[in-house]
C-alpha positions in Angstrom: 20.4 23.5 -13.5 19.2 26.3 -15.7 15.8 25.9 -17.3 14.8 26.9 -20.9 12.7 30.0 -21.2 10.0 28.1 -23.0 8.8 24.6 -23.5 6.4 22.7 -25.7 2.9 21.7 -24.6 0.3 19.7 -26.5 -3.2 21.3 -26.8 -6.5 20.2 -28.3 -8.9 22.7 -29.7 -12.4 22.4 -31.2 -13.2 25.4 -33.3 -16.7 26.9 -33.7 -16.3 26.0 -37.4 -16.4 22.2 -36.5 -12.7 21.3 -36.7 -10.5 19.6 -34.2 -6.9 20.8 -34.1 -4.1 19.3 -32.0 -0.7 20.9 -31.9 2.4 21.8 -29.9 2.6 25.4 -28.6 5.5 27.3 -27.0 4.7 28.1 -23.4 6.7 30.4 -21.1 8.5 28.6 -18.4 6.7 29.5 -15.1 8.2 30.4 -11.8 7.0 28.0 -9.1 4.9 29.4 -6.2 6.1 28.4 -2.7 4.1 25.2 -2.7 4.8 24.2 -6.3 7.5 22.3 -8.2 8.5 22.1 -11.9 8.7 18.5 -13.2 10.7 17.7 -16.4 8.3 15.2 -17.9 10.1 12.2 -19.1 7.3 9.6 -19.6 3.5 9.9 -19.9 1.1 7.2 -21.1 -1.7 7.4 -23.6 -4.7 6.0 -21.7 -8.2 5.6 -23.1 -9.3 8.2 -20.6 -7.0 10.7 -22.4 -8.9 10.3 -25.7 -11.9 12.2 -24.5 -10.0 15.5 -24.2 -7.7 14.8 -27.1 -10.3 13.9 -29.7 -13.7 14.5 -28.1 -16.5 13.7 -30.5 -14.6 14.4 -33.7 -14.5 11.9 -36.6 -11.1 10.4 -36.2 -11.6 8.1 -39.2 -11.0 11.3 -41.3 -8.1 12.6 -39.2 -5.0 14.0 -41.1 -1.7 15.6 -40.1 0.4 18.3 -41.6 3.8 19.8 -40.9 6.7 18.1 -39.2 8.6 18.1 -35.9 7.2 20.6 -33.4 5.1 22.1 -36.2 3.0 18.9 -36.7 -0.7 19.5 -36.6 -3.4 16.9 -36.3 -6.8 17.8 -37.7 -10.2 16.1 -37.9 -13.8 17.2 -38.7 -16.4 17.3 -36.0 -19.9 16.2 -37.0 -23.0 18.3 -35.9 -23.9 15.8 -33.1 -20.3 16.1 -31.8 -20.5 19.9 -31.9 -23.6 19.8 -29.7 -21.8 17.6 -27.2 -18.7 19.9 -27.0 -20.4 23.3 -27.1 -18.8 24.2 -23.7 -15.2 23.7 -25.0 -15.4 25.5 -28.4 -12.3 27.6 -29.3 -10.5 26.7 -26.0 -7.1 25.2 -26.2 -7.1 22.4 -23.7 -3.8 20.9 -22.4 -3.9 17.1 -22.5 -2.4 14.2 -20.7 -3.7 12.9 -17.4 -0.6 11.5 -15.8 3.1 11.0 -16.1 6.4 11.0 -14.3 9.7 12.9 -14.4 12.4 14.7 -12.4 11.7 17.7 -10.2 14.1 20.4 -11.6 12.8 23.5 -9.7 10.9 24.0 -6.5 9.2 26.8 -4.5 10.4 27.8 -1.1 8.1 25.6 1.0 9.6 22.7 2.9 7.3 20.2 1.0 8.4 21.5 -2.4 12.1 21.7 -1.5 12.0 18.1 -0.3 11.2 17.0 -3.8 14.2 18.7 -5.6 16.0 16.3 -7.8 13.6 13.4 -7.1 11.8 11.3 -9.6 8.1 11.7 -9.1 4.8 10.5 -10.6 2.1 13.2 -11.2 -1.6 13.2 -12.0 -2.6 16.7 -12.7 -3.6 17.1 -16.4 -1.4 18.8 -19.0 1.2 16.1 -18.9 1.8 15.9 -22.7 4.4 18.6 -22.4 8.1 18.9 -21.8 7.6 20.4 -18.3 4.8 20.7 -15.8 4.4 23.1 -12.9 2.3 21.6 -10.2 1.6 21.5 -6.5 4.0 19.5 -4.5 1.1 17.7 -2.9 0.1 16.3 -6.3 3.5 14.5 -6.6 4.1 10.9 -5.7 7.9 10.4 -5.0 9.1 7.1 -6.5 11.2 4.7 -4.5 15.0 4.4 -5.2 15.7 2.5 -8.3 12.3 3.3 -10.0 12.5 5.3 -13.2 10.1 7.8 -14.8 9.0 5.0 -17.2 8.3 2.8 -14.2 6.1 5.5 -12.6 4.5 7.0 -15.7 1.3 5.0 -15.1 1.1 5.2 -11.3 -2.3 6.8 -11.1 -5.1 6.1 -13.6 -4.9 2.3 -13.9 -3.5 1.4 -10.5 -5.9 3.7 -8.5 -8.8 2.7 -10.7 -8.2 -1.0 -10.0 -7.7 -0.5 -6.3 -10.8 1.7 -6.1 -12.9 -1.0 -7.7 -12.2 -3.1 -4.6 -12.8 -0.1 -2.3 -16.2 0.3 -4.0 -16.9 -3.4 -3.6 -16.2 -3.2 0.2 -18.0 0.1 0.7 -21.2 -1.2 -1.0 -21.2 -4.6 0.7 -20.3 -6.8 -2.3 -17.9 -9.7 -2.2 -16.8 -10.4 -5.8 -16.5 -8.5 -9.0 -17.2 -8.9 -12.7 -14.9 -6.9 -15.1 -15.0 -6.4 -18.8 -12.1 -5.7 -21.2 -10.4 -7.9 -18.6 -7.1 -8.6 -20.5 -6.3 -4.9 -20.7 -3.4 -3.3 -18.8 -5.9 -2.3 -16.1 -7.6 -5.7 -16.2 -4.3 -7.5 -15.6 -3.5 -5.2 -12.6 -7.0 -6.0 -11.2 -6.3 -9.7 -11.5 -3.0 -9.3 -9.6 -4.7 -7.3 -6.8 -7.7 -9.7 -6.5 -5.4 -12.7 -6.3 -3.3 -10.9 -3.6 -6.3 -9.8 -1.6 -8.3 -13.0 -2.0 -11.2 -11.5 -4.0 -13.0 -13.6 -6.7 -13.0 -11.9 -10.1 -15.0 -12.8 -13.1 -13.1 -11.7 -16.3 -15.0 -11.0 -19.5 -12.9 -11.0 -22.7 -13.7 -11.3 -26.4 -10.9 -13.3 -27.9 -9.2 -16.6 -27.2 -5.8 -15.0 -27.0 -7.1 -12.8 -24.2 -8.3 -15.9 -22.4 -4.8 -17.3 -22.7 -3.2 -14.2 -21.3 -5.3 -14.3 -18.2 -4.9 -18.1 -17.7 -1.2 -17.6 -17.8 -1.6 -15.0 -14.9 -3.5 -17.6 -12.9 -7.0 -16.1 -13.3 -9.7 -18.6 -12.3 -12.9 -17.3 -13.9 -12.6 -16.2 -17.5 -15.5 -16.0 -20.0 -15.3 -15.2 -23.7 -18.1 -13.1 -25.1 -17.4 -14.5 -28.5 -18.3 -18.0 -27.5 -21.8 -19.4 -28.2 -21.9 -20.5 -24.5 -21.1 -17.0 -23.2 -24.2 -16.4 -21.2 -24.2 -19.9 -19.7 -20.5 -19.6 -18.8 -21.1 -16.2 -17.3 -24.0 -17.4 -15.2 -21.9 -20.3 -13.9 -19.0 -18.0 -13.0 -21.2 -15.5 -11.2 -23.0 -18.4 -9.4 -19.7 -19.7 -8.1 -18.3 -16.4 -7.0 -21.5 -14.7 -5.8 -20.5 -11.6 -7.7 -23.1 -8.8 -7.6 -20.9 -5.9 -8.7 -19.7 -5.3 -12.3 -17.4 -2.7 -13.9 -17.9 -2.3 -17.6 -15.3 -0.6 -19.8 -17.4 -0.9 -22.9 -20.2 1.5 -21.8 -22.4 1.0 -24.9 -24.3 -2.0 -26.2 -25.9 -4.6 -24.1 -23.0 -6.1 -22.2 -23.9 -4.3 -18.9 -27.4 -5.6 -19.2 -26.1 -9.2 -19.9 -24.1 -9.0 -16.7 -27.2 -8.0 -14.7 -29.2 -10.8 -16.3 -26.5 -13.3 -15.5 -26.5 -12.1 -11.9 -30.2 -12.6 -11.7 -30.1 -16.0 -13.3 -27.3 -17.1 -10.8 -29.4 -15.8 -7.9 -32.4 -17.8 -9.1 -30.4 -21.0 -8.6 -30.6 -20.6 -4.8 -33.5 -22.7 -3.4 -36.4 -20.7 -2.0 -35.1 -17.4 -3.5 -37.9 -16.9 -6.0 -39.9 -13.7 -5.9 -42.1 -12.1 -8.4 -39.9 -9.0 -8.0 -36.6 -10.9 -8.6 -33.8 -11.5 -6.2 -33.6 -9.2 -3.2 -29.8 -8.9 -3.3 -28.9 -5.6 -5.0 -27.0 -6.0 -8.3 -24.9 -3.1 -9.6 -23.1 -2.4 -12.8 -20.9 0.6 -13.2 -20.0 2.0 -16.6 -16.5 3.4 -16.4 -15.4 3.5 -20.0 -16.7 4.0 -23.5 -15.0 1.5 -25.8 -18.4 0.9 -27.4 -19.9 4.3 -28.4 -23.3 2.9 -29.3 -26.3 3.6 -26.9 -26.4 1.6 -23.7 -29.2 -1.0 -24.0 -31.0 -2.4 -21.0 -33.3 -5.4 -21.4 -35.0 -5.4 -18.0 -35.3 -8.9 -16.9 -33.5 -8.8 -13.6 -36.1 -8.0 -11.0 -36.2 -4.7 -9.2 -33.0 -4.8 -7.1 -30.4 -3.4 -9.6 -28.7 -0.3 -10.7 -26.6 1.0 -13.6 -24.5 4.1 -13.1 -21.4 5.9 -14.1 -18.1 5.5 -12.2 -15.2 8.0 -12.4 -12.0 7.7 -10.4 -11.7 11.4 -9.3 -15.3 11.4 -8.1 -14.7 8.2 -6.1 -11.5 9.4 -4.5 -13.2 12.7 -3.5 -15.9 10.6 -1.8 -13.5 8.2 -0.2 -11.4 11.0 1.3 -7.7 11.9 1.5 -6.7 9.1 4.0 -8.0 6.4 1.6 -6.2 8.1 -1.3 -2.9 8.3 0.6 -3.2 4.6 1.6 -3.8 3.5 -2.0 -1.0 5.7 -3.4 1.4 4.3 -0.8 0.6 0.7 -1.9 1.1 1.7 -5.6 4.6 3.1 -4.8 5.6 -0.1 -2.9 4.3 -2.4 -5.7 5.2 -0.4 -8.7 7.3 -3.1 -10.3 5.1 -6.0 -9.4 1.4 -5.6 -9.0 1.2 -2.3 -10.8 3.8 -2.8 -13.5 2.9 -1.4 -16.9 4.4 -2.5 -20.2 4.5 -0.4 -23.3 4.6 -1.6 -26.9 5.5 1.8 -28.4 7.5 4.8 -27.2 6.9 8.0 -29.2 7.8 11.7 -29.1 5.3 14.5 -28.7 5.2 15.2 -32.4 4.8 11.5 -33.3 1.7 11.5 -31.1 0.2 14.0 -33.6 1.0 11.9 -36.7 -2.3 10.7 -38.2 -0.9 7.2 -38.9 0.4 6.8 -35.3 -2.9 8.2 -33.9 -4.8 5.6 -35.9 -2.8 2.9 -34.1 -3.2 4.1 -30.5 -6.8 5.3 -31.0 -7.7 1.7 -31.9 -7.5 0.9 -28.1 -6.2 -2.6 -28.9 -5.8 -4.9 -25.9 -2.1 -5.5 -25.3 -1.0 -2.3 -27.1 0.0 0.6 -24.9 1.8 3.8 -26.0 4.2 5.9 -24.0 5.0 9.5 -24.9 8.5 10.5 -24.0 8.4 14.4 -24.1 12.2 14.7 -23.9 12.7 12.9 -27.2 13.6 15.1 -30.2 10.4 16.4 -31.6 
């Protein structure tokens, strides 16, 4: 098939004057190198991890849009503190969109690239909020027969994150996990994985309807942070599971500290375990998200064997090595419609993703709401 000479790509730019601008720009269609392919992007999700590049530290409560169709522009002011945080990206148009899926419509001359011609593939390589993406063939995950681009659009960020939580657990010698924002798309995947792999999982949610979602999935340990008995319930669940590893999607506030305190309180129930320095078993909480943008607060009352750190999927995969990455990607491909199935509440075009009213909806990061951009829709 003949390709168009240009295509639309979404960019995010923070100006030196303190203004965020997101728009669609015409890009020349590239010619793939020998080891590259061109993917016609047909489905690409909006994940919380995309928001950092899209919006940065701008004040999205004051976002507005202008124009229509491919000329839609989203704007938002950036406060002085945000400008200091984003100094390194000023006046640079950044292509956005971490992952997606589509059809390979052109390929370089290498055997690996040619083998992908006409196939539906999932891709994680940045710049996916565009109509086409030129990328290394090695960055493509061929989908199994019968799987569509929509099925494979979220094949990387959430599935690999959930799988790598368990890899981290095993690597560091833990046996059970505590997870926050547990009714999210990622949290539901993590529940399915833990049930399949026989790993105890303590789910922290903040609403009764989220408790109901997880109960329906068969989750055993669910605690609601809105309940007056939250800490007592959390200590009980951690005592039963022996969890000493937590992954916190909120990032800010005191939830991470509460998890460590509950781990210490659970350990104190073991006869003869008392020490002036606290329990000797290391307790670790990783912050992997920023749903709460307030400062992270630690109220140290959990002895001396603990740690809080950041956790990022690409960094862990680089540490784990290519063999682990390939093993996990193969599992995702096989279980794409079961364990790793994603469900979307809204499907929008590239231009609709720049509409301020639509942005307000997906930027709310509401549990159970997931948006899919379909770049081949009319813009």
